[in-house]
N, C-alpha and C positions, 0 to 999 in steps of 0.2 A: 504494500500500500504506500502510495506517495505521501511524503510528509516533509516537514521542515528540516528534519535531520537526514533525509536521504541525500546522497551525493551521486552525481551522474558523471560519466566519463565517455570519451570517444570509444566506440566498440573496436576491438582489435580487427585488423583487416590485413591478412597475409598477402593480399594482392597489391598493396601499396608499398612502394620502396621506402618512403620516409614517414615518420610519425606525423600525424596531422592534428591540428587543434581546432576547437570550435570557439568562436568568439561570443557565443550566446548561451553557454552552459549556465550562467547565473540565473537565467530565466527559469530553468528547471528546478533549481535549488529552493525556490520559494513556494513550490506547489504544496497544496493542502489536500487531504483526502476529501472525497465527496461526502455529502451528508445524505443518509438514507431518509426517506420520508417518515415522519412520525405518525402519520394517520393513514387510513385506508382510502382517503378521499382521492378521487381521480380527476384529472384535468381533461383527458381525452382518451381515445382508444387507439391502440397500435394498429395502424392501417394494414400492416403486413400480416400480423398474426391475430388481430382481432382481440387482443388482450388489453386490459386497462393500463394506462400509464399513470404513475403516481403524480399527484398535483405538484409536488415540489421539484419534479424533473424540469419543468418550465424551460428556462433558457440557461445554457451553460454560462459560466462567468469566468473572468480571468482569475487565475490562481486557485480555482476550485475545480478539480477534475470531476466530470459528471459520471454517474454510475454507468458502466457499459451496458447493463441490461435495459436501460431506459433512454439512452442517447439515440439520436436519430439525425439524419441529414434532412433538414427542413426544406432545402432546395429540391431534393429528390422527391420528397413527399408532395410538394406543391405541384410537381410535374407528373406525379403518378409513377415514378421510377423506383426501382429497387437498387440497393447498394450492396457491395460485397463486404467491405470493412469500413470502419469510421476512424477519422483522425480529428483530434481536438487541437485548436490553435492555442498555444501557450500564452500568446500576447493578449488576445481578446476573448477567448472562450468559444469562438465559432466552432461548430461541429460540421464537418463535411465528409463526403465519401472519398474513398481512396482512389488511386490512379487505376486500379483494376476495375473499378465501377464504371458504368457507362459514361457518367458525366464528369468525374474527377473534380468535384467541387472543392476539396481541400487544397489541391494544387492551384486551382483557379483563384481561390481566396488569397493564397500566398502571392501570386502574380499581381493581383489587384491591390493588395495592401502592403506588400513587402514584409509581412510578419514572418520571421525566420523559422520558427520551430513548430512542429506538430507532434503530438503524442498519440500513439496507437491506442484505440479504445477496445481493440479485440481482446477478449479474455485470455487468449493463448499467445498474445504478443506483449512483450515487455520492453519496449524501446520507444525512442523518439527519433525524429529525422530533422536535420538542419538543412534547409533548402540552399542557402547561400554557400555553405561550406561542403555540401554534398556528403554528409556524414551520418551514420547511425550512431545513436547515443544510447547507452545502457546504464542501469544503476550500478554504481561501484560496489564490488563485493567487499565485505568486511575482511580485514586482514588480521 
């Protein structure tokens, strides 16, 4: 779970000759875990699965990672599209679909805003991506 004591680092990449650095790591160090809804109240229905979406899912916000089970690409939903995986903008909290999705809203958001980092919201992925530095970022392991 992301928290203020988590540290991130550039993922090892055997394909690169020299060590690379990311000028945006400090943005990840301030992340706070998401808050689960305290009530059973619902705000809407998940249009893909037909399941209730907790009311506090609302809009993701900067610094607070949304729960993966309720996050969605609002741009895809508005167009009736499905997404493959979701990415969360560390700068502003925008949630967009990945490059493997038909629309690639997360990358389009980076191009439009210049926001450098996205965090994967897929439950089986534990990384972030820095667009300007073209680097995968992972949580540092305790030594």
